[in-house]
C-alpha positions in Angstrom: 143.4 -36.9 69.6 140.6 -36.6 67.5 141.3 -37.1 63.3 138.3 -36.2 62.4 138.7 -33.6 59.8 135.7 -30.8 59.6 134.4 -28.9 56.7 134.4 -25.3 57.3 130.8 -25.0 57.9 131.0 -27.6 60.5 133.7 -25.9 62.3 131.9 -22.5 62.1 128.5 -24.6 63.8 130.6 -25.9 66.5 132.0 -22.0 67.7 128.8 -20.8 67.2 127.6 -23.4 69.7 130.3 -22.7 72.0 129.6 -19.2 72.2 125.6 -19.8 72.4 126.7 -22.6 75.5 128.5 -19.8 77.6 126.6 -17.7 79.8 128.7 -14.8 79.9 128.0 -14.3 76.4 124.3 -15.0 76.7 123.9 -11.4 78.4 127.0 -8.7 78.1 127.6 -5.1 78.0 130.3 -3.5 76.6 131.2 0.1 76.4 132.8 1.5 73.2 132.6 4.4 70.6 130.2 4.1 67.4 131.5 3.6 64.3 130.7 3.3 60.4 127.0 3.3 62.1 124.6 2.5 59.0 120.6 1.7 58.8 119.9 -0.5 56.5 116.4 -0.2 54.3 115.5 -3.7 56.1 115.5 -1.6 59.3 118.3 -3.7 60.6 121.3 -1.3 62.1 124.9 -2.2 61.6 127.7 -0.7 63.0 131.1 -1.2 64.9 132.1 -0.7 68.5 135.7 0.4 68.9 137.9 1.5 71.7 141.9 2.9 71.1 142.8 -1.1 70.2 140.3 -3.0 69.0 136.7 -2.9 67.9 134.0 -5.2 67.5 131.0 -6.0 64.8 127.4 -5.6 66.1 124.0 -5.5 64.6 120.8 -4.7 66.0 117.6 -6.0 64.4 114.6 -4.0 63.7 112.7 -5.5 66.7 114.9 -3.9 68.9 115.9 -0.9 67.0 112.4 0.5 66.8 113.1 0.7 71.0 115.4 3.3 70.5 114.6 6.6 72.1 117.5 8.7 70.4 119.6 8.5 67.2 123.1 7.2 67.5 125.2 8.4 65.8 129.3 8.3 65.0 131.9 8.9 67.9 129.1 8.5 70.6 130.5 6.8 73.7 127.6 4.3 74.7 127.4 1.1 76.5 125.8 -1.5 74.4 124.0 -4.9 76.0 123.3 -7.9 73.8 124.7 -11.6 73.2 127.7 -12.4 71.5 127.5 -15.0 69.3 129.3 -15.9 65.6 127.9 -15.7 61.9 128.5 -18.9 60.4 128.7 -17.6 56.7 131.6 -15.6 57.5 133.0 -17.3 60.7 133.2 -13.9 62.5 131.7 -13.5 65.7 129.8 -10.3 66.3 127.3 -8.1 68.9 123.7 -9.1 68.5 122.3 -5.6 70.5 119.5 -5.8 72.6 120.1 -1.9 73.6 122.3 1.3 73.4 122.5 3.8 76.3 124.5 6.7 75.8 127.6 7.3 78.6 127.2 10.4 80.9 123.6 10.7 80.1 120.2 8.6 79.8 118.9 8.1 76.6 116.1 10.3 76.6 118.3 13.4 77.4 120.3 12.4 74.2 116.9 11.9 72.5 115.7 15.3 73.3 118.8 17.5 72.6 118.8 15.9 69.2 115.2 16.4 68.9 115.6 19.9 70.3 118.5 21.0 67.7 116.4 19.5 64.7 113.3 21.4 65.4 115.2 24.2 66.6 117.2 24.1 62.9 113.9 24.2 61.1 112.9 27.5 62.5 109.7 26.0 64.9 110.9 27.8 67.7 111.6 31.2 66.2 109.8 34.0 68.0 108.5 35.2 64.8 106.0 32.2 64.4 104.4 32.6 68.0 101.0 34.2 67.8 99.4 36.5 70.7 97.4 35.0 73.1 93.8 36.8 73.1 93.0 39.1 76.2 89.6 37.7 76.5 88.9 34.3 75.3 85.6 33.0 74.8 86.5 29.4 74.3 89.5 27.7 75.9 90.2 24.0 74.8 91.5 22.1 77.6 93.8 19.0 76.0 95.0 16.9 78.8 93.8 13.8 80.9 90.3 13.9 82.1 91.4 11.8 85.5 94.5 14.0 86.5 94.2 16.9 88.9 96.1 19.2 87.0 92.8 19.3 84.9 90.6 20.1 88.1 93.1 22.8 89.1 92.9 24.5 85.8 89.1 24.1 85.1 89.0 25.6 89.2 91.1 28.5 88.0 89.5 29.4 84.9 86.4 29.9 86.1 87.5 31.7 89.7 89.8 34.4 87.2 87.0 34.8 84.1 83.7 33.0 84.4 82.6 34.1 81.1 85.5 32.1 79.4 83.5 28.5 78.3 86.1 25.6 78.8 86.1 22.1 76.5 87.9 19.5 77.7 89.3 17.3 75.2 90.6 13.9 77.2 93.6 12.3 75.9 96.4 9.9 77.6 99.2 12.0 78.6 101.7 9.0 79.4 102.6 5.8 77.5 102.8 5.0 73.5 99.5 6.0 72.5 99.8 9.4 74.1 101.8 11.6 71.2 99.1 10.5 68.6 96.1 11.4 70.8 97.8 14.4 72.2 98.7 15.5 68.4 94.9 14.7 67.1 93.1 16.7 69.5 95.4 19.8 68.8 94.3 19.3 65.0 90.9 18.3 65.9 90.2 21.8 67.8 91.6 23.4 64.8 89.5 21.9 62.2 86.3 22.9 64.1 87.3 25.7 65.3 86.2 24.9 69.2 88.3 27.3 70.8 89.9 30.6 70.2 92.8 29.1 72.9 94.0 25.8 73.8 95.8 24.4 76.7 97.8 21.3 76.6 99.9 19.6 79.4 99.7 17.3 82.3 101.3 17.4 86.0 104.7 16.6 87.0 106.6 13.6 86.8 109.9 11.4 85.9 111.0 12.6 82.2 109.5 9.0 81.2 106.2 10.4 82.7 106.5 13.5 80.5 108.1 12.1 77.3 104.9 12.5 75.2 105.4 16.3 75.2 108.9 15.5 73.9 107.4 13.8 71.0 107.8 15.2 67.4 104.6 14.8 66.3 103.0 16.6 69.1 105.3 19.8 68.5 104.6 19.9 64.9 100.7 19.7 65.4 101.2 22.5 68.4 103.8 24.6 65.7 100.9 24.0 63.0 98.0 25.3 65.1 96.3 28.1 64.0 94.5 28.6 67.3 97.3 30.1 69.9 98.7 27.3 72.6 100.1 27.1 75.5 102.2 24.4 76.9 101.8 23.7 80.5 103.7 20.6 81.4 105.0 19.4 85.0 106.6 21.8 87.6 108.5 24.6 86.7 111.8 23.4 86.4 110.6 20.7 83.7 111.2 21.8 80.4 109.8 20.0 77.1 110.0 20.4 73.4 106.4 21.6 73.7 107.2 24.3 75.5 109.8 25.6 73.1 107.1 25.1 69.9 104.0 26.6 71.7 103.2 30.1 71.7 103.4 30.4 75.5 105.2 28.5 78.0 103.6 28.0 81.6 105.5 26.8 84.4 102.5 24.7 85.9 98.9 24.0 84.6 98.0 26.5 87.2 100.2 28.9 85.8 98.7 28.1 82.5 95.0 29.1 83.6 96.4 32.4 85.1 98.3 33.6 81.9 95.1 32.6 79.7 92.3 34.8 81.1 92.7 37.8 83.0 91.9 38.3 87.1 88.0 39.7 87.2 88.4 41.0 90.3 91.4 43.1 89.2 89.4 44.1 85.5 86.6 45.5 88.2 89.3 47.5 90.1 90.7 48.5 86.8 87.6 49.7 85.5 86.6 51.6 88.9 89.9 53.5 88.3 89.1 54.0 85.0 85.6 55.5 86.4 87.0 57.6 88.9 89.4 59.2 86.6 86.4 59.6 83.6 84.4 61.6 86.2 87.3 64.1 87.4 88.5 64.6 83.6 84.2 65.2 83.3 84.1 67.7 86.4 87.4 69.5 85.0 86.1 69.6 81.5 82.3 71.3 82.6 83.9 73.4 85.1 86.1 74.9 82.0 83.0 75.4 80.0 81.2 77.4 82.6 83.8 79.6 82.8 83.7 80.0 78.7 80.3 80.3 79.0 80.1 83.1 81.8 82.7 85.1 79.5 80.7 84.6 77.0 77.2 85.9 78.5 79.3 89.1 79.7 80.0 90.2 75.8 77.9 92.9 74.3 76.5 90.6 71.8 74.8 88.5 74.5 73.4 91.5 76.2 72.3 93.2 72.6 72.2 91.0 69.6 71.1 94.3 67.9 74.4 95.8 68.4 76.2 93.2 66.9 73.9 93.9 63.8 75.1 97.3 63.7 78.4 96.9 64.1 78.8 94.4 61.3 76.4 97.1 59.2 79.2 99.7 59.7 82.0 97.3 58.8 79.9 96.5 55.8 79.4 100.1 54.8 83.4 100.8 55.3 84.2 97.9 53.0 81.5 99.1 50.3 83.2 102.1 50.1 86.5 100.8 50.0 85.7 98.5 47.0 83.8 101.1 45.1 86.5 103.2 46.0 89.1 101.0 44.4 87.2 100.3 41.4 87.1 103.7 40.6 90.6 104.0 40.7 91.2 101.2 38.6 88.7 102.1 36.1 90.4 105.5 35.8 93.5 104.6 35.4 92.3 102.4 32.8 90.5 105.1 31.0 93.6 107.2 31.0 95.5 104.2 29.4 93.1 103.7 26.6 93.4 107.1 25.5 96.7 107.1 25.7 96.6 104.1 23.3 93.9 106.0 21.4 96.3 108.9 20.7 99.1 106.8 19.7 97.3 104.7 17.4 95.6 108.0 15.6 99.3 109.0 15.2 100.2 106.4 13.2 97.0 106.1 11.1 97.4 106.9 7.0 94.7 109.0 7.4 96.1 111.3 9.5 98.9 111.5 7.1 96.2 112.8 4.4 95.0 115.7 6.4 98.7 117.3 6.3 98.5 117.2 2.3 99.1 113.6 1.1 97.9 111.6 -1.0 97.4 107.3 -1.7 97.2 105.8 -4.8 95.4 102.2 -5.4 95.4 100.3 -8.5 92.0 98.5 -10.0 92.4 95.7 -7.4 92.9 98.1 -4.5 96.4 97.6 -3.8 98.9 100.2 -2.6 101.1 101.8 -5.4 104.3 102.4 -4.0 106.4 102.7 -7.2 106.2 103.3 -10.6 107.3 100.3 -11.8 103.7 98.8 -10.7 102.1 101.2 -13.5 101.7 101.5 -17.0 100.7 104.4 -19.3 96.9 103.9 -19.0 96.5 102.5 -15.8 93.4 104.1 -14.2 94.4 104.7 -10.5 92.4 105.6 -7.4 94.0 108.6 -5.8 92.5 109.3 -1.9 93.0 112.3 -0.1 91.8 113.7 3.1 88.2 114.4 2.7 87.5 111.8 -0.8 88.7 110.4 -3.4 89.4 110.9 -7.8 89.7 108.1 -10.4 93.2 109.0 -12.7 94.5 107.7 -15.8 98.5 107.1 -16.3 99.5 109.3 -19.3 103.4 109.4 -18.5 105.7 107.9 -16.6 108.9 109.7 -14.9 111.5 107.1 -13.1 113.9 108.8 -10.3 
């Protein structure tokens, strides 16, 4: 029996060596539910993995956490991979994580759903932000890999359907860690220098890992911020990416994007031919109607004898003049009778008319009419007016009644 006495640090060190020497603990996977998940400023992730009966402390250092393609959340069922060891300072064992995989679905699908919800809540997918595509684009910027079959299909279809459009290729990587910043940068570059009036970005089909660059938040925000309308053309028809939601239009394939981007020249020619036929028919109908009107006009009297038309207008003018003169004379007679009636009434009310009946009107030296004896004094001089003249009088006596 070993009677040696160990310090706490020595004992924790021995236990750590035992864990580190056990192959099972060097690479182990544990299933459980995330709890108390925290991300520290250092970039390290600390959380607890638990089931219905137990819990296990876990740590994921920054170098491993940077590889996560989704955001771990409390309550999420996951399988955690890593090694079991002891942290000597606390004497507690914990799981040092190298990877986390969501249960029931892949980590990429979880990351897709998380980013989709985040950007949708911010309104990046709202229909009111979608810009209309130009009917006849003059320049189209194609942002994709120059080595893929997709770009050749798009250029071939664009040149066949609408040869008048100029196609500008902005080559980028469409797979790998470098792809998202290159795609986003190409979209911003096309906008900064106004290289086109329509952008197509995408790639051919592949696995979810192959298409992941178009599920990147940087690419989605560059598409949303683009002043130039963007068509997203990623993968095959069943494939849907975040870029499809953010773009102004989604194409099921790169070839379909080329068909959406420009009209078909042959269809436009047929439409123009139809317009021409309808215009010709309409013009014929119009000319026929005008000929009928011309025939009707030429049969009128005025067209056969222009002088007759003037004679008729002269007769009408004479009738109008007679009616005007008659109306004016009638109004004048009425006004004259009215004037005579007013003059007679005015004359009847004139004080001079009263004088002709034997009355007289007295005024004082100031010319004011004398209507009361109270206005007079003995010796005052009055002017007495009668119908045919006036006389100066002196007041000798005053009698008041």
